[in-house]
C-alpha positions, 0 to 999 in steps of 0.5 A: 569958329562961327566968324570964320565960317561966315567969312568962308560962306560964298555968295550966290553963284552967278556964272561959271568963272574961275571965281565961281570955282573958288566959291565952290571950293570955299563953300565945300570947306565951310561945310566941312568946318560947320560939320566939325569933322575931317574927311579922308580925301583918298584911300589906297587899295592895299592888301592887309589884315586888321584887329582892333585893340587898345593900342595898335601896332602896324606891320609891313610885309612882302607878301607878294613879289611883284607890283603891276602898275596900270597905264596912267592916262589921267583922263580918268581916275587912275586904276590902283596897282595890284600885286602878283606872285604870293609868297608863303614864307612872308605871309608866315612872317605876317602871321607870326606877328599876329601870333605874338600879339595874341600871345602877349594879350594872353600873358597876364604879366606883360601889359596887363589890362591892355589889349594890343591890336594890329594893322598889317599891310602888304608892300609887294616889294615896291617902294611906292606900295610900301610908302602908301602902306606906311602913310595909311598906318600913321594917318589912319583909314577912317573915312571921317574924323570928328576930333579937330583938336587931334587929341588921343592916341595915334592910329599906330604906336609903332611899326614892325617892318619894313623888311626892305632896306630901300622902303625902310630908308624912305619911310624912316626919313619921313616918320622919323621926323615925328619919332614914330618907332620902327622896328625892322626884322629884315632891313640890313643896310648899314646906312640905317645905323645913322642915328642922325638921319634915322633917330627912331629906327631899330632892327632885330637883324644885324647890319650889313656891315657885320654880314659882309665881314662874315662873308669875307671870313668865309672867303678867307677861310677857303682862300678864295681871293678872286670872286665875282659880285652880283647885287640888286639895284636897291639900297640893300645891294648897293651899300652891301656891294660897297662894303664888300669891295672895301672888305675884300681890299683889306683882306687882299682879295679882288673882285673879278666882275661886279654887275647890277641885277636889274629891277625890271628883269630886262632879258638883255641885261640878264643875258649880259650878266650870264655872259660875264659869269661864263667868261670870267675865271672866277669860280666863286660868285657872291650875290647880295640880293633879295629873291625877287631880283634873283629869280629871273637870273637863276631861270637863265642860269638853268637855261644856259646850263651854267654849272661849275660855280660856287654861289655865296648867298646873302641872308636875303635869299640864303633861306628862300624856298623858291630856289629849293626845287629839284630844277635848281639842284645841279646849279645851286647845290653846294651853295654857301650862305649867311643867315640870321640866327634860327629860333623856335616859337612854341605853339606857332605851328598850331596857330598857323593851322587854325587860320580861317578866311574872313569876310572883312575887307580889312582882312582881304589878305586872308582870302588871297592866301586861301585862294593861293593855298588851295587853288580855288576862288571865293565868289566875292573878294580875292584878287580880280586876276584870280577870278578865272573860269574853271577854278573850283570854289573855296568853302573856307573849311579846307584843312591846312594840315593837309598842305606842305608849304613854307607857310606850315614849315616852322623848322627854320624860323629866321625872319619870322623869329625876328618878327617875333622879337620885334613885336615883343620889343615894342611890347616890353617898351610899352610895358616899361612905359606903363610901369613909370611912377609919377615924379620919377619919370624920365621926361620933363619935371620927372613926368611919365607918359600918358597912355591915353595921349601917348606920343610915339617919341616917348615910346622910343625912349623906352625902346632904346633901353629894352632888355629881355630874353625870349622863350628860346633863350636869346637875349634881345637889346639894342646898341646905341645905333638901334642894331642887334647883336651880330650872330649868323648861321652858315648854311649849305645847300645839300641834296634831299632824298627827293632831289630837291635842296635842303638847307643845313647849318654847318657853322656859326659866325659870332662877332661877339666871340671872346676867343678871337675866332668869329667863324666856326665851320664844320668842314666835314658836313659841307657838300661841294657840287664839284666832281672832286667833291672838294672846295674849288680854287678861285684865284687869279694867279697862284702864289709865287714860289720862294725865290720869286716876286710878284709882277702885277699884270697891266690893266688887271687887279692886284690879284693877277700877277706873274712870278719873276725870279729874284736877283742874285743875293736877294730872296722873297719878301714875306711881307711885301711880295711885290719885291725881293729883299737882300738876303740877311747875313747871319753869322756867329758873333763873338758876343754869342754864348756859343762864340765865347765858348768856342773862342775860349776853347780855341785859345786854350788849346793853342796855348797848351800846344805852344807850351808843349812845343816850348818844353820840347824845344828846350829839351830837344837834346835829351834822350826822351825827346830824341827817341820821340822823333822830335821833328814829327812831334814839332810838326804835330804840335804845329798842325794842332795849333793851326786846327785850334786857331782856324776855329776863329775864322768861323766866328765874326762877320764873314769877310771875303778873305775869311770865307776863302781861308776858313775851309782851306786852312782847316783842311790843310791843318787837319790833313797835316795833323792826321798825317803826322800822327800816321807817320809817327805811328809807322815810325814807332811800328818800324822800331818795334819790329827792328828790335824784335827781329834778333830775338826771333832769330835766336828762338828759331835755332834752339831744339824744341825739347830743350826749349820746352825744358827751359820753360819748365825748369829754369836754371836746370835747362842750362846744365842739360844743354851744356851736357848735350853739347859735350856729348855732341862734341865727343861724337864728332871727334870720335867720327873723325878719328875713325875716318883715318883708319883703313876700315872706316867704311865698316866702322861707319856701317857698324856705327850706323 
């Protein structure tokens, strides 16, 4: 080192020349080496929170919505950017990490004799700020560093965050080179599952690939095949939109329009998007975006009074409280959303209410929070833009229990619960690393990691194998790509009693469901913001009725079509609705059991009729056959044979001649058979009546008393009838003899 210092020692400064500047720089470097320390050349102005410990965990959170960059002239030192619009929910997530570390430090079974510390930064939803924060975490923020051998633990052993996909991609691309473990709680881009590009990236939230599938399942459930798509101009929105379009194509649906939400909130772009939504016939709009990209658009929705749309929210804004005000209820009421699994954290609310501001510059985020919560200002610190005249002064003793904000609301912990799991995942990995027995370690020569000189890549090995269960009962582990198990809640935005929006859980999407039904939905609990209180219809064209086919409209997606009737002899195709198919001929075959049975019965009946006909023909001159009216009998047997044989016309593949003959032959045979039976019946009746007529006449001339006695006495009746006839004969003869005399009249009178 001494010889090197001698070489770097500049000669006396002779003049103001470029060589002279070189000597000044060399002189400064030589002084640094002689002092044996490294000096930090620059420091970013970041909002953060800090607590020292044996091992430090880093954290990146979106505590502010926007970043304001000053004008850069480079004539003076550039002013640092500052952040605007404080987000209470994101600050709750940051405090959840603080709570988890505090809980771990109090747990004697997890990381005993090790105290965890933290260093958290605000990325202000801006890539530049997130990258500044990440570099500050891994390089440290000490002004001077005296150990030139660069030994000892790294400034942070792992990072929780970033919640955004774009910052996570950028940060992981750089820190992944050094295998620094990063566990994100909200970055969902499917591209981050690439282990070759991001070898040390993990997340406790499912990938967008699963989220898109869950949203498409909801669309399929309600048969919404014609939808609009809005997505943010970042990696999260772009990758999600690509996956969504692919899934919709596989599902058979179509995207009516696809618009990018501008990152600069340009009013012209926002008005253009509103015009596209109004002009489209799609009644369902799917949005992949964070709240910061969407706020300006929703403000314009209210101004334009854009109603009659069913919004489908991605997990990035499905639970965002900024849209839950009464102002948005007429427009966003009934929104369906996908959200990560809700959890519960015991003791978190009490911890949040015990928060107090700090005078430490490393904890300036606490002061900013306090000023926003109580609309006051500290004498020193805070944000420069908030130091306005007329604001009341903060005392630091204000009571958080009297407030009601997303910060104190722990009823729906989703992102915060993921933060909690991410911290515990790093803690369990570090605990497993410390439990290693020398000689049985996973590294070279079965060695173990040295906690004093711990390398980040050594923690990645244990993080990949972490496996534990939270106090809420959720299982935490990572697959080979560093992704968590995909389980989502289906949310519905419903009116609250104060006319604000309240989020209800109405279903679950579980990709790991063993019954094959990933989506479970309680439709009775859904609220629809439409006059009929029913789900809307969002299709470009209604389904074609039977007997028609789809004809795609030129220049429009496949979901837009006209229905054209099929030609004669064709029917609708159930698999390909774009064409008709010839009608399938179904007939009764001779090989079918029913065909065999009918054929057997037909032939058997025909043979019996033929046999009877032969017997009748052989005995046609006998009295029995002649008395039976042989002509009608032969005709009846012939018609019965034809009736039996016509059954064969209905069996086998239909032909033109069989189709023409089957009904005619059966009709003629049946009518001939019935007619023969009817004529034969009439002939028999005629013969019976002919034989009964003489007897009826004889019965009518017989006296009634004699007929009565005949019925009662039998043979005696015949004797009495003979006597009566004799008396009548004698009376007739006596009358004739008296008539021959002269006084026949008197005799007649006397007889009378």
